[in-house]
N, C-alpha and C positions, 0 to 999 in steps of 0.2 A: 156570476156565481156564486154559486150560497156562502156566507162567513166560515161555518167550518171547514167545507171542502179547500178554501182557500188557507186557511189557517195551515192544515195538514200537508197542502204542498210547501208552503213557505218553510215550516220544519222541515220539511224531507229535505229539501234545498238548504238549508242549514247544517242539519248535518253528514250532508256529501261535503259542504264546503268545508268542516274542522279537521284538519291536518290531524293527522296519526303521530304520538310521541316519537322523536323531543320534539318535533313543529309547533309551533302554537302559533294559533290569530289573536289579537286583544276583539275587545268586543266592538271596536270604531270600524277593523279593517272588513268585519264578520262584518257588518250592518253595511257599507261600503258595495261588499260581495252582493249583496242583500237587492238592497238600490244598482245592481250593472245585472242580478238578473228581474228587474221589471217589478220589485216589491217593492212599495209607497207605503212602506212603514218607519217610524221615529225611532232613532237608538232606543228608548223605552222600550219596545216592543221586543223586540233582540234582544235582551235583557230578560223580560222574565221569559220569552223560549229556550232562554240559556237557560235557567235557571231551575227552570221545568223536565228538561229533557236532560238533564240532570242526572234525574234520578230513577228513568226509566234504562238510560242508555250512561258507560262506563266514563264519564265524559269528568274532565279535572280543570279548575282554572288556579290561577297564578297568579294575585296583587304584584307590580310592578308600576310603586309609585302608585300613581290615581287608578291606571289602569288593569285590567283584569285580561287574563291570556288564555286560554281555551285551546285546549290537546280532550281528542279518545287516551284514553289511561296509557298505561305502557304493556305491555303483554296483548293491545288489544288490536286487531287490524280494521278497525274503523269500520265505517256502516258497506254494508256487503251485499244487494241482493241480486242475484239468487244465490244461494249456497255455492260454494268453493264446490264444480262437480269433481267426478273422479282424476277424470283427463287433465284436468286443470290443477288438479294437486298433485298427479304426479310428475308434472315439468315439476313445478313446484317444487316437488323433494331429490329431481334429481337434479335440480340447478342449485339443489343446499349440498348437493356433497359433488360435483365439478366444479365450478365456482368461487367457489369461496378468494377463491387464490387472486381472480378477477378482478371483486369489486374492493372499494373501498367499503370504512366499516361501518359508516357515518350510514350507505344503502343496506347495509347487512343488517346494520339496530333495524332499519325499517320493515324490512319482510320477513326480521324472529319471530314476527305474530304470523307471519304466513306458512312459514314454514311449521310452526306449531300445529297450525287450522289442518293443511295440505296432510299432516300426520294424524290427524282423528279423522277427517274425511274417509280415509281410505281402511282405516281398520273396519273390518266385516265385510273386505270389500275383497270382488275377487282379483285387486292389483296389491291388494298389502302388504303380500310381501315377494310384488313384482323383484325387489333393491336387488333381493337375495339368487334371482334367475339371470340378471346381466348385469357385466360388468365390462370397464372398459380398463384395458390397458394397453402402456405407452412401451414403446420398443426400448430394449437396450433390456440390463439384468433391472429389477429393482432395486429403487437407493433411496433412502430416506429422505425424504428434504431439508437442505439445513435451516434451522432458526433464525427468524429474521426476528427482530426486534421494534414490538407493538406498535410506539410511538413511531420509531422511526418509518414504516407502515403507514400510519393512518397521515404522517406529516405526506409524503411522496403520496398517495391516494389523492391525499386533501388537494394540494398542491396545481395535479394533474389537470382534476374536476372543476376546481377555480378558475384556470389559468394566470398562476404564480411560479415564481419560480423562489428556491430553498438554499442554504445552503450547504453543506456537508460534510460531517469529518470521515474520510474511506479511507481505505487498506488494501492497497490493491495484492494483487495473487502476487505470492511470493513476498513479499514486501510485509513488513513486522510495523512498522512506524506509518501514521494516516497523515493522510493530507487533506489538503481548503479545498475543495471548488462551490462554483455556488453555479446552481443547476438551472439550465434552459430545459422543461422535462414535456418531449414529447410522445410519448408512450410507454406503455409496458406489455411484455411480456413474459409468457412463462412457457421455458422449453428445458423439459426431463427433470418437471420439479423443480428449477429453480427461478425464478421470479429476476426479468431485469428491468432495471429499467431504458429506456432507450431515449437520447438530450444530447443536448451542447453545453459545453463548459462555456461560460462567460457569454458573450459576445459570439465568442466564433464557433463556424459552420457546420466543421467538419463535426458528422453523426459519433456520438460516441454507445457503449451497455456496459454498465453497472449492474453490477449484482448486489438489491437489497439486501441479502445477512453479509457485506461485509459494509455496510454504511454504519460505522459508529455514530454518532449522534444526526442529527437533520434538526435547521432552523429554519420556519420560515418567514418569506421575507415579504414585503411589500409590491416590489418589485413585479410585474406581468411579465406572463410570459409571450416568448414573440414566436414564432411560425416560422419554417422552415422555406421559403419557396419553393413548392414543387413536392413538397416530401411528402407522401402516402405509407403509413406503417403500413399496409397489408403490402404497398411495392414493394418496402423495402423488406420486411420478411420474405413472399412469396417467388417474387421474380428474379430480383437480387441475390436471397435465401442470401441475408447476412446472418441466421443463424448458425447456418452454415460452414461458416469458417471457410471465405472465400481461399482460392491458393494466387487468382490473380481474375481482374476483370470479365476477361472472356468467357465461350461459352465454349468447351470441345465436341467434338463428336466422337464418343466412343464405342472404339470396337471390342467387342472381347468375346472368344469363346467357354462356352456353360460346361458341365454335364451336365446329365440328365438331368436327376436331382437335385442339380445348383440351379437349373434352369427353370422348374418343374414353376415355382410361385412366379415367374414371369411372363406366365400362360396367360397368368388369370390378373393380374397388373399392371399397369406399367407405367415404363419412369419417367415417357414423354408420347409427347402426340406423334413425332416422327418415329416412335421405334419400329424394329424389323425384327423379327424372330423368328431364327431359319434352323431347319434339320440339317447338317449337313451329312454324307456320303458313313462316315466315321461312327453319326449319333451322338458327335457334337450335335450346339445348339449357338447358332452366330447370332449376336444380339451387336445391331450398333444403334444405336440411340441418341440425342442435342442432349447436351445435362451441362449443371454450374462445373464450374472447376471448383471445386470443393474438396478444404477437408474429408470432410462427411464421404466424400466419394469412393474415397483414397478408402477408408473404415471401412463402407460395404464391403468392396471391394478386397481387401482382407479377410472378410470374418469366411467367406468360403475356402478360407485356405486351398487346395489345392486343385479342388474343385470350376476353381477359372481361370484363364492364361489371357493376360490385358497382348491382344494387337496395338492396335492406338490411341491413342496417339502416344508415336513415338515416345516424346517422352515421360507421358506417364508409365507404359511399358516399363521404360529404364530405373522409374522410381520404384516401383514396384519389385524388377526386380532387384534391385542393391536392398529393400528394404527388405525380403523375401531369404536374398543370401548373407546380410546381419543376425536376422532370425538362428539360419540354420547354424551358424557360426558358435551363439550362446548359447544350442541344444545339441551340439559335438562331444 
C-alpha cells in the first residue's frame, strides 16, 4: 500500500477513535487503539497526527500531568460520514422532544450536538415543519409536570446507569418531614408526566415506587446495586399493571353494558385480546374482557357516567353502585 494511502487510512481511523466531549482519551490510549487496529506506528507518529488533525478539525487537548487527553470540541458531534440524512435528522428531532425525561443528562449532553445538527439538516427540506404537523397526546387532562431537582436527577440516572446505590432524603405523599432511605435502583418510569424510580430499600426485596420530585437530596454511594431475581421492568409495568394501582393480584372478567356512544371506541381499540363486544336487542353493547383489577379500571368506568352499567363481577358492580350513590348524594 502506498505510504500516502496508509497515512490517510490511519488518520481516518484516529479521527473515528477520538471521543466527543465530555469524554476524552489520552495519546497513549489512542496509540493502543491504533495498534489494536493493526497500525504498526510508534506513539510519536500518533502525536504528530493529532497535532496536524487539530488544525482542520475541531479537536482539543487537555494536559493532565505528563499526558494529553483528546476529544472533539464541545458542540461538535465528531466525525460523521456521510452527512446526516433527512430521515435520521427527523428521528433525532423527535427523540429530543419526547425522550428527554428518559435519558440521563450525561447522555443528553453527548446527544446535544446531534440535536443541533438535526435541526440544521432539516432546514429548507419538506420535513422542516414536521413537528408542527404531528403531536403525541397523553390521556387525561393536560397537567404541568412537577419540577425535579437537576442534581437529584443526575445522581439517580447516573446511579442507574453505573449500577450503584444511593441515599435519599424523601418526603412521601401527605407527609411534611423527610425520611432517609438507601436506594437500590431497578428502573425509571414516566407516567402521566411524573417520573418515578422503581427500586428497593436497603436489602429488602419488596419493590417500591418513589417520585423523583419528592426527593429532597441524593448522595451517591460506593455500594453496587443488586438485581431482584426474576424482575423485569417491562413485565412489572405491562403485565402486573403496577402503575395502574392494583386493587388485587387477580385478574377479573369484566361484564358491562355500554350505550352506543360510549361503546364506539371499543369497536376500534380492544381492552384485551379476549374482548367480546356484542350489540343487544335494546341497542346497548355488552362488553366482556379479562383485565387487571386496578383503580385505573374503576376511574375509566366512572368516566363514562351513566353511559355504562357494570354487570359483573358482583363485587365491582357493588363498588361502582356505592360510589355513584355517594356522588348523587353530594349533588342533591
